[in-house]
Structures are given as C-alpha cells and as structure tokens.
GUFI-973889 format. One record per residue (C-alpha): residue number from 1; residue in three letters; x, y, z. Coordinates in steps of 0.2 Angstrom, whole numbers, plus 2048, in hexadecimal, padded with zeros to 3 digits. Example, Ala and Ser with C-alpha at 12.3 -4.5 7.8 and 13.67 -1.06 7.14 Angstrom:
<sites>
+-----+--------+------+-------+-----+
| num | residu | east | north |  up |
+-----+--------+------+-------+-----+
|   1 |    ALA |  83E |   7EA | 827 |
|   2 |    SER |  844 |   7FB | 824 |
+-----+--------+------+-------+-----+
</sites>
This chain:
<sites>
+-----+--------+------+-------+-----+
| num | residu | east | north |  up |
+-----+--------+------+-------+-----+
|   1 |    MET |  DA2 |   604 | 390 |
|   2 |    LYS |  DA9 |   616 | 38F |
|   3 |    PHE |  DB2 |   617 | 39F |
|   4 |    LEU |  DBD |   608 | 39B |
|   5 |    SER |  DBF |   60B | 388 |
|   6 |    CYS |  DC5 |   61D | 38B |
|   7 |    ALA |  DD0 |   619 | 39A |
|   8 |    VAL |  DDF |   615 | 38F |
|   9 |    SER |  DEB |   61F | 39B |
|  10 |    LEU |  DE5 |   614 | 3A9 |
|  11 |    GLY |  DE7 |   603 | 3A0 |
|  12 |    LEU |  DD6 |   5FE | 3A3 |
|  13 |    THR |  DD1 |   5FC | 391 |
|  14 |    GLY |  DC2 |   5F1 | 38E |
|  15 |    LEU |  DC5 |   5E6 | 39D |
|  16 |    LEU |  DB3 |   5E4 | 3A3 |
|  17 |    PHE |  DAD |   5DF | 392 |
|  18 |    THR |  DBB |   5D1 | 392 |
|  19 |    ALA |  DB7 |   5CD | 3A4 |
|  20 |    GLN |  DA5 |   5CB | 3A1 |
|  21 |    SER |  DA7 |   5C0 | 392 |
|  22 |    ALA |  DB4 |   5B5 | 39B |
|  23 |    ALA |  DAA |   5B5 | 3AB |
|  24 |    LYS |  DBA |   5B5 | 3B5 |
|  25 |    ILE |  DBB |   5C7 | 3BC |
|  26 |    LEU |  DAB |   5C9 | 3C5 |
|  27 |    TYR |  DAE |   5DA | 3CD |
|  28 |    ALA |  DB6 |   5E9 | 3C5 |
|  29 |    GLY |  DB6 |   5FA | 3CB |
|  30 |    VAL |  DBE |   608 | 3D6 |
|  31 |    ASN |  DC1 |   60D | 3E8 |
|  32 |    SER |  DB7 |   61C | 3EE |
|  33 |    ALA |  DC2 |   622 | 3FC |
|  34 |    GLY |  DBE |   630 | 408 |
|  35 |    GLY |  DB5 |   628 | 417 |
|  36 |    GLU |  DC6 |   627 | 41F |
|  37 |    PHE |  DCD |   638 | 41B |
|  38 |    ALA |  DD3 |   645 | 427 |
|  39 |    GLN |  DD5 |   637 | 434 |
|  40 |    GLN |  DDD |   643 | 440 |
|  41 |    ASN |  DCC |   64B | 442 |
|  42 |    LEU |  DC0 |   640 | 44C |
|  43 |    PRO |  DB2 |   63E | 44A |
|  44 |    GLY |  DB4 |   64B | 43C |
|  45 |    THR |  DA7 |   654 | 432 |
|  46 |    PHE |  D9E |   64C | 423 |
|  47 |    GLY |  DA1 |   654 | 413 |
|  48 |    ILE |  DB0 |   65D | 419 |
|  49 |    ASP |  DBC |   651 | 422 |
|  50 |    TYR |  DB4 |   641 | 41A |
|  51 |    ARG |  DA8 |   63C | 40D |
|  52 |    PHE |  DA4 |   62B | 406 |
|  53 |    ILE |  D9E |   62D | 3F4 |
|  54 |    ASN |  D99 |   63A | 3E7 |
|  55 |    GLU |  D89 |   633 | 3E0 |
|  56 |    SER |  D8B |   63A | 3CF |
|  57 |    ALA |  D9C |   632 | 3CE |
|  58 |    ILE |  D94 |   621 | 3D3 |
|  59 |    ASP |  D88 |   624 | 3C5 |
|  60 |    PHE |  D96 |   627 | 3B9 |
|  61 |    PHE |  D9F |   618 | 3BE |
|  62 |    LEU |  D90 |   60C | 3BE |
|  63 |    ASP |  D89 |   613 | 3AE |
|  64 |    GLU |  D9A |   610 | 3A5 |
|  65 |    GLY |  D9C |   5FE | 3AA |
|  66 |    VAL |  DA4 |   5FD | 3BB |
|  67 |    ASN |  D9B |   5F2 | 3C7 |
|  68 |    THR |  DA4 |   5F3 | 3D8 |
|  69 |    ILE |  DA8 |   601 | 3E3 |
|  70 |    ARG |  DB3 |   5FF | 3F3 |
|  71 |    VAL |  DAD |   60B | 400 |
|  72 |    THR |  DBA |   610 | 40E |
|  73 |    PHE |  DB5 |   614 | 420 |
|  74 |    LEU |  DBF |   617 | 430 |
|  75 |    LEU |  DBC |   60C | 43F |
|  76 |    GLU |  DBF |   61A | 44B |
|  77 |    ARG |  DB1 |   624 | 443 |
|  78 |    MET |  DA5 |   614 | 442 |
|  79 |    CYS |  DAA |   60F | 454 |
|  80 |    PRO |  DAE |   61F | 45E |
|  81 |    LEU |  DBD |   61E | 46A |
|  82 |    ALA |  DB1 |   621 | 479 |
|  83 |    THR |  DA9 |   611 | 477 |
|  84 |    GLY |  DB7 |   607 | 46E |
|  85 |    LEU |  DB7 |   5FB | 460 |
|  86 |    GLY |  DA8 |   5F0 | 460 |
|  87 |    SER |  D95 |   5F0 | 45E |
|  88 |    THR |  D92 |   603 | 462 |
|  89 |    PHE |  D92 |   60E | 453 |
|  90 |    ASN |  D92 |   620 | 44F |
|  91 |    GLU |  D81 |   61F | 447 |
|  92 |    SER |  D83 |   630 | 43E |
|  93 |    TYR |  D93 |   629 | 435 |
|  94 |    PHE |  D8B |   618 | 432 |
|  95 |    SER |  D7C |   621 | 42A |
|  96 |    GLU |  D86 |   62A | 41D |
|  97 |    PHE |  D90 |   61A | 41A |
|  98 |    GLU |  D80 |   610 | 418 |
|  99 |    LYS |  D79 |   61D | 40C |
| 100 |    ALA |  D88 |   61B | 401 |
| 101 |    VAL |  D87 |   608 | 401 |
| 102 |    THR |  D75 |   608 | 3FE |
| 103 |    TYR |  D77 |   614 | 3EF |
| 104 |    ILE |  D84 |   609 | 3E7 |
| 105 |    THR |  D7A |   5F9 | 3E9 |
| 106 |    SER |  D69 |   600 | 3E5 |
| 107 |    ARG |  D71 |   604 | 3D4 |
| 108 |    GLY |  D76 |   5F2 | 3D2 |
| 109 |    GLY |  D89 |   5F5 | 3D7 |
| 110 |    TYR |  D92 |   5EB | 3E4 |
| 111 |    ALA |  D99 |   5F5 | 3F3 |
| 112 |    ILE |  DA8 |   5EF | 3FC |
| 113 |    LEU |  DA8 |   5F4 | 40E |
| 114 |    ASP |  DBA |   5F9 | 412 |
| 115 |    ALA |  DC0 |   5FB | 424 |
| 116 |    HIS |  DCF |   606 | 420 |
| 117 |    ASN |  DD9 |   604 | 430 |
| 118 |    TYR |  DE9 |   5F9 | 42C |
| 119 |    MET |  DE3 |   5ED | 43A |
| 120 |    ARG |  DE5 |   5FB | 447 |
| 121 |    TYR |  DD9 |   605 | 452 |
| 122 |    ASN |  DD9 |   614 | 45E |
| 123 |    ASP |  DE4 |   620 | 455 |
| 124 |    PRO |  DE2 |   622 | 443 |
| 125 |    SER |  DEB |   633 | 442 |
| 126 |    SER |  DFB |   62D | 43A |
| 127 |    GLN |  DF4 |   61F | 430 |
| 128 |    PRO |  DFB |   612 | 42B |
| 129 |    SER |  E06 |   610 | 43A |
| 130 |    SER |  DFD |   619 | 449 |
| 131 |    GLY |  DF1 |   610 | 454 |
| 132 |    SER |  DF1 |   5FF | 45E |
| 133 |    ILE |  DF2 |   5EF | 454 |
| 134 |    ILE |  DE1 |   5E6 | 456 |
| 135 |    GLY |  DE3 |   5D6 | 460 |
| 136 |    ASN |  DF5 |   5DB | 467 |
| 137 |    THR |  DF3 |   5D4 | 479 |
| 138 |    THR |  E03 |   5DC | 47E |
| 139 |    ASP |  DFC |   5EE | 47B |
| 140 |    PRO |  DEF |   5F3 | 489 |
| 141 |    LEU |  DE8 |   600 | 47D |
| 142 |    ALA |  DE4 |   5F4 | 46F |
| 143 |    ALA |  DD3 |   5EE | 46A |
| 144 |    THR |  DD1 |   5DB | 46B |
| 145 |    THR |  DCD |   5CF | 45D |
| 146 |    ALA |  DBD |   5CC | 466 |
| 147 |    GLN |  DB8 |   5DE | 464 |
| 148 |    LEU |  DBD |   5DE | 452 |
| 149 |    ALA |  DB1 |   5CF | 450 |
| 150 |    SER |  DA4 |   5D8 | 459 |
| 151 |    PHE |  DA5 |   5E7 | 44D |
| 152 |    TRP |  DA3 |   5DB | 43E |
| 153 |    THR |  D95 |   5D2 | 446 |
| 154 |    THR |  D8B |   5E3 | 447 |
| 155 |    LEU |  D91 |   5EA | 436 |
| 156 |    SER |  D8D |   5D9 | 42C |
| 157 |    THR |  D7C |   5D8 | 435 |
| 158 |    ARG |  D77 |   5E9 | 42E |
| 159 |    PHE |  D7C |   5E4 | 41D |
| 160 |    LYS |  D79 |   5D1 | 41C |
| 161 |    THR |  D69 |   5D3 | 412 |
| 162 |    ASN |  D71 |   5DD | 404 |
| 163 |    PRO |  D79 |   5D0 | 3F7 |
| 164 |    HIS |  D83 |   5DE | 3EF |
| 165 |    VAL |  D8D |   5E1 | 3FE |
| 166 |    ILE |  D9F |   5DA | 400 |
| 167 |    PHE |  DA8 |   5DA | 410 |
| 168 |    GLY |  DBA |   5E1 | 410 |
| 169 |    LEU |  DC0 |   5DC | 421 |
| 170 |    MET |  DCF |   5E8 | 423 |
| 171 |    ASN |  DDA |   5F3 | 418 |
| 172 |    GLU |  DED |   5EF | 417 |
| 173 |    PRO |  DF2 |   5E7 | 428 |
| 174 |    HIS |  E05 |   5E8 | 42A |
| 175 |    ASP |  E14 |   5E6 | 436 |
| 176 |    MET |  E0C |   5D9 | 441 |
| 177 |    PRO |  E0C |   5C6 | 443 |
| 178 |    THR |  E04 |   5BE | 434 |
| 179 |    GLU |  DFC |   5B2 | 441 |
| 180 |    LEU |  DF3 |   5C0 | 449 |
| 181 |    ILE |  DEC |   5C6 | 438 |
| 182 |    LEU |  DE6 |   5B4 | 436 |
| 183 |    ALA |  DDE |   5B4 | 447 |
| 184 |    ASN |  DD5 |   5C5 | 444 |
| 185 |    ASP |  DD0 |   5C0 | 432 |
| 186 |    GLN |  DC8 |   5B0 | 438 |
| 187 |    ALA |  DBF |   5B8 | 446 |
| 188 |    MET |  DB8 |   5C5 | 43A |
| 189 |    ILE |  DB2 |   5B7 | 42E |
| 190 |    ASP |  DAB |   5AD | 43C |
| 191 |    ALA |  DA1 |   5BC | 442 |
| 192 |    ILE |  D9A |   5C0 | 431 |
| 193 |    ARG |  D95 |   5AE | 42E |
| 194 |    THR |  D8D |   5AC | 43F |
| 195 |    VAL |  D80 |   5BA | 43C |
| 196 |    GLY |  D7B |   5B2 | 42C |
| 197 |    ALA |  D84 |   5BD | 41F |
| 198 |    GLN |  D88 |   5B3 | 410 |
| 199 |    GLN |  D91 |   5C1 | 405 |
| 200 |    LEU |  DA3 |   5C0 | 3FE |
| 201 |    ILE |  DB0 |   5C4 | 40B |
| 202 |    LEU |  DC1 |   5CC | 406 |
| 203 |    VAL |  DCF |   5C6 | 412 |
| 204 |    PRO |  DDF |   5D0 | 414 |
| 205 |    GLY |  DF1 |   5CB | 418 |
| 206 |    ASN |  E01 |   5D2 | 41F |
| 207 |    GLY |  E0C |   5DF | 416 |
| 208 |    PHE |  DFF |   5EB | 411 |
| 209 |    THR |  DF7 |   5DB | 409 |
| 210 |    GLY |  E02 |   5DD | 3FB |
| 211 |    ALA |  E00 |   5D1 | 3ED |
| 212 |    ALA |  E12 |   5D2 | 3E7 |
| 213 |    ARG |  E19 |   5CD | 3F8 |
| 214 |    TRP |  E0C |   5C0 | 3FD |
| 215 |    LEU |  E19 |   5B2 | 3FE |
| 216 |    ASN |  E26 |   5BD | 407 |
| 217 |    SER |  E29 |   5C2 | 419 |
| 218 |    THR |  E24 |   5D5 | 41A |
| 219 |    CYS |  E2A |   5D9 | 42B |
| 220 |    ALA |  E37 |   5D3 | 438 |
| 221 |    GLY |  E31 |   5C2 | 43E |
| 222 |    CYS |  E21 |   5C2 | 433 |
| 223 |    LYS |  E1D |   5B2 | 42A |
| 224 |    PRO |  E17 |   5B4 | 418 |
| 225 |    ASN |  E05 |   5B5 | 415 |
| 226 |    ALA |  E06 |   5A6 | 40A |
| 227 |    GLN |  E0C |   59B | 419 |
| 228 |    VAL |  DFF |   5A1 | 425 |
| 229 |    LEU |  DEF |   5A6 | 41C |
| 230 |    THR |  DEC |   595 | 414 |
| 231 |    ALA |  DE4 |   591 | 425 |
| 232 |    ILE |  DD6 |   59D | 423 |
| 233 |    ARG |  DC5 |   595 | 422 |
| 234 |    ASP |  DB3 |   59A | 41C |
| 235 |    PRO |  DA5 |   58E | 41F |
| 236 |    LEU |  D9D |   595 | 40F |
| 237 |    GLU |  DAD |   595 | 405 |
| 238 |    ASN |  DA9 |   5A7 | 3FF |
| 239 |    LEU |  DB9 |   5B1 | 402 |
| 240 |    ALA |  DC7 |   5B8 | 3F7 |
| 241 |    PHE |  DD8 |   5BE | 3FD |
| 242 |    ASP |  DD8 |   5D1 | 3FD |
| 243 |    MET |  DE8 |   5D7 | 3F4 |
| 244 |    HIS |  DF0 |   5E8 | 3EF |
| 245 |    LEU |  DFD |   5EB | 3E2 |
| 246 |    TYR |  E06 |   5FB | 3DE |
| 247 |    PHE |  E14 |   5FD | 3D1 |
| 248 |    ASP |  E1F |   60B | 3D7 |
| 249 |    ASN |  E30 |   608 | 3DE |
| 250 |    ASP |  E2B |   604 | 3F0 |
| 251 |    THR |  E19 |   5FD | 3EC |
| 252 |    SER |  E11 |   60C | 3F6 |
| 253 |    GLY |  E07 |   613 | 3E8 |
| 254 |    THR |  E0E |   625 | 3EC |
| 255 |    HIS |  E19 |   627 | 3DC |
| 256 |    SER |  E13 |   62A | 3CB |
| 257 |    GLU |  E20 |   61F | 3C2 |
| 258 |    CYS |  E1E |   60D | 3C0 |
| 259 |    THR |  E2E |   604 | 3C3 |
| 260 |    LEU |  E29 |   5F2 | 3C8 |
| 261 |    ALA |  E26 |   5E5 | 3BA |
| 262 |    ALA |  E14 |   5DF | 3B7 |
| 263 |    PRO |  E0D |   5D2 | 3B6 |
| 264 |    SER |  E1C |   5C9 | 3BC |
| 265 |    ASN |  E19 |   5D0 | 3CE |
| 266 |    LEU |  E09 |   5C6 | 3CE |
| 267 |    VAL |  E10 |   5B5 | 3C8 |
| 268 |    PRO |  E15 |   5AE | 3DA |
| 269 |    VAL |  E04 |   5B2 | 3E2 |
| 270 |    THR |  DFA |   5AC | 3D3 |
| 271 |    ASP |  E03 |   59B | 3D4 |
| 272 |    TRP |  E00 |   59B | 3E7 |
| 273 |    LEU |  DED |   59E | 3E5 |
| 274 |    ARG |  DEC |   591 | 3D8 |
| 275 |    GLU |  DF5 |   584 | 3E2 |
| 276 |    ASN |  DEB |   588 | 3F1 |
| 277 |    ASN |  DDA |   589 | 3E8 |
| 278 |    HIS |  DD7 |   59B | 3EE |
| 279 |    THR |  DD2 |   5AB | 3E5 |
| 280 |    ALA |  DD7 |   5BD | 3E7 |
| 281 |    PHE |  DD0 |   5CE | 3E5 |
| 282 |    LEU |  DDB |   5DD | 3E0 |
| 283 |    SER |  DD3 |   5EA | 3EA |
| 284 |    GLU |  DE0 |   5F8 | 3E8 |
| 285 |    PHE |  DEC |   5FC | 3DA |
| 286 |    GLY |  DF0 |   60C | 3D1 |
| 287 |    ALA |  DFD |   614 | 3C6 |
| 288 |    GLY |  E02 |   625 | 3BF |
| 289 |    ASP |  DFC |   62C | 3AF |
| 290 |    ASN |  E0B |   628 | 3A3 |
| 291 |    PRO |  E0E |   61B | 395 |
| 292 |    ASN |  E18 |   60F | 3A0 |
| 293 |    CYS |  E0B |   60E | 3AD |
| 294 |    ALA |  DFD |   60C | 3A0 |
| 295 |    ARG |  E07 |   5FD | 39A |
| 296 |    THR |  E09 |   5F6 | 3AC |
| 297 |    LEU |  DF7 |   5F8 | 3AF |
| 298 |    ASN |  DF1 |   5F0 | 39F |
| 299 |    ASP |  DFD |   5E1 | 3A2 |
| 300 |    THR |  DF7 |   5DF | 3B4 |
| 301 |    LEU |  DE4 |   5E0 | 3AF |
| 302 |    ALA |  DE7 |   5D3 | 3A1 |
| 303 |    TRP |  DF0 |   5C8 | 3AD |
| 304 |    MET |  DE1 |   5C8 | 3B9 |
| 305 |    GLU |  DD5 |   5C5 | 3AB |
| 306 |    GLU |  DDF |   5B6 | 3A4 |
| 307 |    HIS |  DE1 |   5AE | 3B6 |
| 308 |    GLY |  DD1 |   5A9 | 3BE |
| 309 |    GLN |  DD9 |   5AA | 3CF |
| 310 |    PHE |  DD5 |   5BC | 3CF |
| 311 |    ILE |  DC2 |   5C0 | 3D0 |
| 312 |    GLY |  DC2 |   5D3 | 3D1 |
| 313 |    TRP |  DCB |   5E3 | 3D3 |
| 314 |    THR |  DC7 |   5F5 | 3D8 |
| 315 |    TYR |  DD3 |   603 | 3D2 |
| 316 |    TRP |  DDA |   610 | 3DF |
| 317 |    ALA |  DD2 |   61C | 3DF |
| 318 |    ALA |  DC2 |   626 | 3DD |
| 319 |    GLY |  DBA |   630 | 3EB |
| 320 |    PRO |  DB3 |   642 | 3ED |
| 321 |    LEU |  DC1 |   64A | 3F7 |
| 322 |    TRP |  DD1 |   646 | 3EE |
| 323 |    GLY |  DD4 |   657 | 3E5 |
| 324 |    ASP |  DE3 |   656 | 3DA |
| 325 |    TYR |  DE9 |   645 | 3E0 |
| 326 |    PHE |  DF3 |   63D | 3D2 |
| 327 |    LEU |  DEA |   62D | 3D3 |
| 328 |    SER |  DD9 |   634 | 3D4 |
| 329 |    VAL |  DCC |   62D | 3C7 |
| 330 |    GLU |  DBD |   636 | 3CF |
| 331 |    PRO |  DB4 |   63E | 3C0 |
| 332 |    GLY |  DB9 |   650 | 3BE |
| 333 |    VAL |  DC6 |   64E | 3CC |
| 334 |    GLY |  DD9 |   64C | 3C9 |
| 335 |    PRO |  DE4 |   64C | 3BA |
| 336 |    GLU |  DE0 |   63A | 3B5 |
| 337 |    ALA |  DCD |   63B | 3B6 |
| 338 |    ASN |  DCD |   64C | 3AD |
| 339 |    ARG |  DD8 |   646 | 39F |
| 340 |    ARG |  DCE |   635 | 39D |
| 341 |    GLN |  DBD |   63D | 39C |
| 342 |    SER |  DC3 |   64A | 38F |
| 343 |    GLN |  DC8 |   63C | 383 |
+-----+--------+------+-------+-----+
</sites>
C-alpha cells in the first residue's frame, strides 16, 4: 500500500491495512474536488471552470489502496437556475459527473455523490454564504424542501442500481435552524428510499457539520446537532452522520498550522455516537505539511480506527484543478503530493 506507507507527512501511515484487518474503517480515501469550482461562472465550461476527476489520479489512488472517492458537484450546474432545483437536470453537466462516478465504481471504488452547496441554492457566487437557504419559507427566492427531495429522487433513481455509490446529502450546512436541517435531511432520505435505493446515506448537521462542535450551538439561537438530529430516521438503518474536522485555529482548514488538540476534539462526539448507537463518516479533514500536523493527523486517524463509531473517512483534497493549493494531494499537483510521491 504505497500511497499510505509513503504519506508520512500526511499522517496516513498504514491505516488501510489496519482498517481492513480490524474491519472497522470500511471506507478510506480522498475528496476529488472540482465540480463546484469557479462557481461564479454558470454554467461554466468543462475542463476550464470545473472538472470532476483526473482518471490517472483515480488510478493512482485506487492502485495504492484507497477505496473511496468523494466527488463534488454544484447544484446550480446540475439544476440550472432557469428551471430551478428539482428533477430537471443539465444533462451535459450530469453526463460528465456520471462518467466520473462510473469510472471510479467500475474500478471497484466507492463514489460519494457530494452536493457541495451548504444547504443553499440560487447564488453560489460567494460560497459558503451566498444563496438562499433551502426550505426557508420566509425567503421568496428560496428553493423548497420538496424541491430538494425531488432533486434527490431523480439523482438517486439514476444511481440506485450501482452498489458502490454513496449518497452525500449536502456539504456543510450552516447558520440556520438545526430543525430545518433535520427536516431537509429527512426529506432527502425519504426520497432516496422511496425510489428503492438502498445504499449508504451520509447525513450532515449544522455548523459546517463540524465534528468538534457537534454538541454545541453553532449560531445564534441554533440548537446543537446532538439535540436535534437524534430524530433522524432511515427505514433501512443504513446511514452515518457526515462530519468534518480541521485543526487550525478557526477550524476552517485555511491555515497550514495545526493548533487544535487531537484526538481530544473527537471525544465528545464519539461518546454521543456511542450513547445513541450511531456511526459517523469523516468526509473532510486536512492539515498542512509540517511535523505538528503530521502528529495531529496520525492521532486522529488512530482514534477513528480504535473507535468503531467511525466507519470511514475521505481526506481533503485531491482534484484536477487545484494548482499549488497547500492541501492538494492530487498526484503531481501541490507541494504535499509532490513531496509525498518523491519519497
């Protein structure tokens, strides 16, 4: 498993071997970001404004032992503003997305379908804050919960026969009533199950779905995820809470230094998961290329491996359009990837 054994600077050493032998971590891999890039350009041009995967990078990751790729897409590209959120797709955009998912799964990998929209729709130009909150009945421009469910009815129908697809309902909702997130999450789950799709569903919470603040209020008047999301229901009981975790001083993942202690930042949510008989999937985490961050990552990965409440993780981030982004692990792109592959 050369990818993991040579990734000392990322703190990923040998985890998949351990995970496979312990049968706790079922999914381990990377994000392939890019489908949501240049969000100010709609619909945008494939290969210039956005791109989902580099097939040679997917080959590299899968050949080296990774088994899961989180593939990001933008709702406003999938569902054009002219027709709104729902069942009408931009088939050209969907076709490129489908090609990426099919490539990953045809090689035996799992593909997480990630709606990278922060529970917002209609203006992604200044993500994560622009756009109307989906389901906000006080905003006449907002897409409705029913429209969101309609979207997932259509998307899950198209992928329901592919057992290697995982449904990532929504990336990083934030600054809205947690009860609204519960209602939207439940509507999406119900839509997916109604069409007969049986695959794993990843369910987000408030506060950018942050694992370290799962038990805390994350905005004025917002109830903690831990108080509200226990009401979520899946008739197939095949869901996990979708969580993110960054280690810089504001948990944004935009600074190269790791200043937050790990794995103590996971203790409260791990206890909550155990007490409520739930599991979690850490679909985003990343850190700079320095010794302190390497220790932080190793400690975090070891914690997940030792606690069966975590079933998987995807590192942030690979993707074909990153350039010199400091967290890029795309083969041949970015300082971390280049140094890692030279070892």
